[in-house]
Every structure is written in C-alpha cells, then in structure tokens.
C-alpha positions in Angstrom: 56.0 16.4 14.7 52.8 17.4 13.1 50.2 15.6 10.4 53.2 14.7 8.6 55.2 11.5 7.7 57.8 10.8 10.4 61.7 9.5 9.9 63.5 8.0 12.8 67.2 7.6 13.2 69.3 6.1 15.9 72.8 6.4 16.7 75.0 3.9 18.5 78.0 5.8 19.0 77.0 9.5 20.6 75.8 11.2 17.6 78.7 10.8 15.5 76.8 8.1 13.1 73.4 7.6 12.6 71.0 4.8 10.8 67.3 5.2 9.7 65.4 3.1 11.7 61.6 3.7 10.0 59.8 6.1 7.3 56.5 6.8 7.7 53.9 5.9 4.1 53.7 9.1 2.2 56.9 10.6 2.9 58.5 12.3 0.2 60.7 10.5 -2.5 63.5 12.1 -1.3 63.3 10.5 2.4 63.4 7.0 1.0 60.9 4.3 0.8 58.2 3.6 3.2 59.1 0.9 5.9 56.8 -1.7 7.4 55.6 -1.1 10.7 56.6 2.7 10.9 54.4 5.3 12.4 51.0 6.1 10.9 50.7 9.9 8.7 48.2 11.4 10.8 47.7 13.6 13.8 50.4 15.3 15.2 52.8 13.3 17.9 55.0 13.4 20.9 57.9 10.9 20.2 60.4 9.8 23.2 62.4 6.4 24.1 62.5 5.2 27.8 65.0 2.8 27.4 67.6 2.5 24.5 64.8 -0.3 22.1 61.6 1.2 23.8 60.2 4.0 22.2 56.6 5.6 22.7 54.6 7.8 20.3 51.3 9.7 21.9 48.9 11.0 19.5 47.2 14.4 19.1 44.5 13.9 17.2 41.5 16.2 16.3 38.8 13.9 17.3 38.4 11.1 19.5 40.5 9.4 21.7 44.1 9.8 20.3 46.2 6.5 20.3 49.4 5.3 21.9 52.2 3.6 19.7 54.9 1.5 21.3 57.9 0.4 19.6 60.1 -2.8 21.3 63.3 -2.5 18.4 64.6 0.8 18.7 61.8 2.8 16.6 62.2 0.4 13.5 58.4 -0.9 13.8 55.4 0.5 15.9 52.4 -1.1 17.7 48.9 0.6 18.7 48.7 -0.1 22.7 45.5 -0.7 24.2 44.1 2.4 25.9 41.1 2.0 28.4 38.0 4.1 27.7 37.6 7.2 29.5 35.7 7.4 32.9 31.5 8.1 32.6 31.7 11.2 34.3 34.1 12.3 30.9 32.9 12.7 27.6 34.0 13.3 24.2 30.6 14.8 23.2 29.7 16.5 21.0 30.9 14.4 18.4 34.2 15.9 17.5 35.9 15.9 21.0 39.1 14.8 21.0 41.2 13.3 23.9 44.9 14.6 23.0 47.9 13.6 25.3 49.8 16.2 26.1 53.4 14.6 26.4 55.1 11.4 25.6 54.9 8.9 28.5 56.8 8.8 31.8 58.3 5.5 32.7 59.9 3.8 35.6 60.4 0.1 35.4 57.1 -1.1 33.8 55.0 1.7 35.4 54.3 4.3 33.4 51.9 7.5 33.1 50.8 10.4 30.6 48.4 13.4 31.2 45.5 13.5 28.9 43.4 16.6 28.0 39.9 16.5 26.6 38.8 19.2 24.1 35.1 18.7 24.4 31.7 20.5 25.3 33.0 20.7 28.7 37.2 20.7 28.6 38.6 18.2 31.6 42.0 16.4 32.3 43.3 13.3 34.0 46.0 10.8 33.7 46.3 7.4 32.2 48.3 4.8 33.9 50.2 1.6 33.0 51.6 -1.4 35.0 52.7 -3.5 32.3 55.3 -1.9 30.8 52.9 0.5 28.4 50.7 -2.7 26.9 47.3 -1.4 28.1 46.9 1.7 29.9 43.8 2.8 32.3 42.3 6.2 33.5 43.0 7.2 36.8 40.7 10.3 37.9 41.9 13.0 40.1 39.5 13.9 43.1 36.8 16.6 43.2 34.9 15.6 39.8 36.0 16.4 35.9 38.2 20.1 35.6 40.1 21.3 32.9 43.8 21.3 35.3 47.1 21.6 33.7 48.6 18.1 34.5 52.5 17.6 34.8 53.6 14.1 35.2 57.2 14.5 37.0 57.6 10.5 37.2 55.6 7.6 36.7 53.9 7.8 39.9 54.3 11.5 40.8 52.0 13.7 38.8 50.9 17.3 39.9 47.9 19.0 38.8 47.1 22.7 39.0 44.4 25.1 38.2 43.7 28.6 39.4 45.1 28.5 42.7 44.5 24.7 43.5 47.4 22.1 43.5 46.9 18.3 43.9 49.7 16.1 44.3 50.1 12.3 44.1 53.3 10.3 45.0 51.7 7.0 44.4 50.4 6.8 41.3 46.9 8.4 41.9 45.9 6.2 45.1 46.2 9.0 47.5 46.1 13.2 46.5 47.2 15.7 48.6 45.7 19.5 48.4 47.2 22.8 48.2 46.5 26.6 47.6 49.2 28.5 45.6 49.9 32.0 46.3 49.9 32.3 42.6 47.2 31.6 40.2 47.8 29.4 36.8 45.2 29.5 33.5 45.2 28.6 30.0 48.3 27.3 29.0 50.4 28.6 31.2 51.5 26.0 34.1 54.7 25.1 36.1 56.8 22.2 35.4 58.1 20.0 38.5 61.5 17.8 38.8 60.4 16.8 42.2 56.9 16.8 44.0 58.1 19.7 46.0 60.4 21.4 43.2 58.7 23.4 40.1 59.4 26.3 38.3 57.0 28.8 36.8 57.4 31.3 33.5 54.2 33.4 32.7 53.6 33.1 29.1 53.6 37.2 29.3 57.5 36.3 29.7 60.3 38.3 31.4 59.5 36.5 35.1 60.6 33.5 36.4 59.2 31.9 39.8 60.5 28.8 41.6 58.7 26.5 44.3 60.3 24.6 47.1 57.3 23.4 48.9 54.9 21.5 46.0 53.4 24.8 44.8 52.2 26.5 47.5 54.7 29.7 47.6 56.3 30.8 44.6 59.0 33.7 45.0 60.5 35.2 42.0 64.0 34.6 40.8 66.5 37.5 39.8 67.3 37.3 36.2 70.3 39.1 34.7 69.8 41.9 32.4 70.9 42.1 29.5 71.9 45.4 27.2 69.2 46.6 24.9 71.8 45.8 21.9 73.3 42.4 23.1 72.3 40.2 20.3 73.3 37.3 21.9 
C-alpha cells in the first residue's frame, strides 16, 4: 500500500463474506465516506495482524523516523504507538534522512520486533523491540557499530542480520549475539529469508537459482529446480 488511502475489510467466516472496517480520509467517493480513526493517507505501509483483533501498520516515510500504528478492534481504529528515539551512533542527518520499517512487526504474546533501515548520509540497520504488546518500542543495537545489515525478524526474539559474508544471530531478543561467516556474499536488496534460526532460503536478484541453509547461514547449497519447456506458459 503506497501513499494512498487504505480500506480494510474483515471476514469472520473464512472469506465467504467481507465487511468494511475502515477507510482513510481522502479516499475516492466510490469507496464511501472516511471512518473515524482510520489510517492516515501518507507514506507507504506494511499492514498485518498478530491476532484476530490486533493489527499493526508500520510506515515507510520519505523523511524522519517512520511511525507505527496499532489497532485493537480488528482494524476499525488506529492509534500511533510510542517509538523510542534512535541511539546516538545512529543518525537521520542530513535533513531529509529517513528511518523506514522493513516489514510489519512480528509478535509472540506481548513481545514483538521489527527491522528499521536508515536511509541517510550513512545507511545502517537495527531492530526495534517491544515487551508491552506494542505500546512502546525501543531500539536494539547489533554489535559492531552502525552497518547496513539486511534484517530478517524470524520471531519476536530470533533475528538474523546479514551483510556481505557476515551473519549475526540472536535468539534472545538482542541480549546476546552469535557470529558466522557465510560461503555466499549478500549485498543490496538481495537477502536471505529464514524460517528458523538455522533454516533459511535465498534467491539472488538475478533469479534462476535457489539456495538453502540448514546451519544458520554458514553453508548455502543450491537447490535443484525443475526445468520447464521454453514454450510452457504455465
């Protein structure tokens, strides 16, 4: 969802019927009138739900530290949550720098986490975490100083950070970290996706190949893919 109005629909019968929950102000007339407490129109957004009635909208704004909004009534109303300031070593200067969330937050009970990418004079990444159900968020700084890590929040407490051949892993919400060296290098927007702290998948941006790791990112092995006829349109 880009910098546009957002309408959210809900279903209680497995998708057979849908009801409008909220619509942003400024939506086209065909969408119907805006609803009180709907998401604001600005910035790109990731929207997800951690429970039937608990939703999250993490914004990707062009400047400043992007906000996080939460809903506790199935998306009908949204309230901005408290996001703690960046650590001193991280900065959004010069003016116009942006701190952008990389996904919707991941929750396990009241604990949650979300990646933050800083687009400023020096690009860097870190993780914000919460222990009070998302009411407040505070930064968790990875070891080694500001670097442009690719952040994958696997669970509320398990995070994987990769940069070049370096791999950082925490399974306790950033209190302790393990390090590893990968046999593959990762750069730019091409980054692995993990399903556990040990098991992950990686597809290079160039496409055509798929890799898997079963040891936390140290060894990546190419996975064989089926070959389709050149004229196969499926």
